[in-house]
C-alpha positions as CSV (number, residue, x, y, z in Angstrom):
1,M,2.5,6.5,-1.0
2,N,5.8,5.0,0.0
3,I,6.5,3.1,2.8
4,R,9.7,2.0,4.7
5,F,10.7,-1.0,6.6
6,I,14.5,-1.0,8.4
7,S,15.1,-4.5,9.3
8,S,17.4,-6.1,12.6
9,L,17.0,-8.9,10.3
10,T,20.8,-10.6,8.9
11,P,20.5,-10.6,4.8
12,E,20.3,-13.9,4.4
13,D,16.5,-14.3,6.9
14,E,15.5,-10.5,5.3
15,D,15.9,-13.2,1.4
16,R,14.2,-15.7,3.3
17,I,11.4,-13.6,4.8
18,A,10.8,-11.3,2.2
19,P,9.1,-13.8,0.1
20,G,6.2,-15.0,2.4
21,L,6.2,-10.9,3.6
22,L,5.0,-10.2,0.6
23,G,2.7,-12.9,-0.4
24,A,1.0,-12.3,3.3
25,V,0.5,-9.0,1.6
26,G,-0.3,-8.7,-1.9
27,P,-3.2,-11.0,-1.5
28,L,-5.0,-9.0,1.3
29,L,-4.2,-5.4,-1.0
30,D,-5.7,-7.9,-4.2
31,A,-9.3,-7.3,-2.4
32,L,-9.4,-3.8,-2.2
33,P,-10.1,-1.5,-6.0
34,L,-7.2,0.0,-6.3
35,A,-4.0,-0.4,-8.1
36,Y,-0.4,-1.2,-6.5
37,T,3.3,-2.6,-6.7
38,I,4.7,-4.2,-3.5
39,R,8.3,-3.4,-4.2
40,I,11.2,-4.8,-1.4
41,E,14.3,-5.0,-1.7
42,T,17.0,-6.9,0.8
43,S,20.0,-5.9,2.1
44,N,21.8,-8.1,-0.2
45,G,19.8,-6.6,-3.0
46,T,17.4,-9.0,-3.7
47,I,14.1,-7.6,-5.1
48,F,10.8,-8.9,-4.7
49,R,7.9,-7.2,-6.5
50,H,4.1,-7.9,-7.2
51,A,2.2,-5.3,-8.6
52,H,-2.0,-5.3,-8.8
53,T,-4.2,-2.9,-11.8
54,G,-7.2,-3.0,-9.5
55,P,-10.4,-3.3,-11.1
56,E,-11.1,-2.0,-14.5
57,V,-13.2,1.2,-14.3
58,G,-16.6,-0.2,-15.3
59,D,-16.5,-3.0,-12.6
60,Q,-15.8,-0.4,-9.5
61,G,-19.9,-0.2,-9.4
62,G,-21.2,2.4,-6.9
63,E,-21.5,5.4,-6.9
64,V,-18.5,7.7,-7.6
65,D,-19.3,10.3,-5.1
66,T,-20.2,8.2,-2.4
67,V,-18.5,10.5,0.8
68,T,-20.3,13.5,1.9
69,P,-18.8,16.7,1.4
70,R,-18.4,16.9,5.3
71,A,-16.4,13.6,6.0
72,V,-13.6,15.0,3.7
73,A,-13.4,18.7,5.0
74,G,-12.6,17.0,8.2
75,L,-9.2,15.7,6.5
76,F,-7.6,18.9,5.9
77,R,-8.0,20.8,9.1
78,P,-5.5,22.8,9.3
79,R,-2.4,21.8,12.3
80,G,-1.8,24.3,14.6
81,P,-2.7,27.6,15.7
82,T,-3.9,29.7,13.0
83,S,-3.7,33.6,13.0
């Protein structure tokens, strides 16, 4: 997944706000059982980055197949009219 934000801030304001944004979002995502990388590049070319590798496979616990087939089938409905 790639999410982009377009900012109307000045480049200097982006450089000041980016570390705080990273500091706020990182801990929220760290609580989830997934691996991710957050990369913020400001207009000045400054790059802020945070990565999390996620839990070890044995640490996840629970059953792997916990989603019902009906719930998954609902995610893949075709869009628009079908012929």
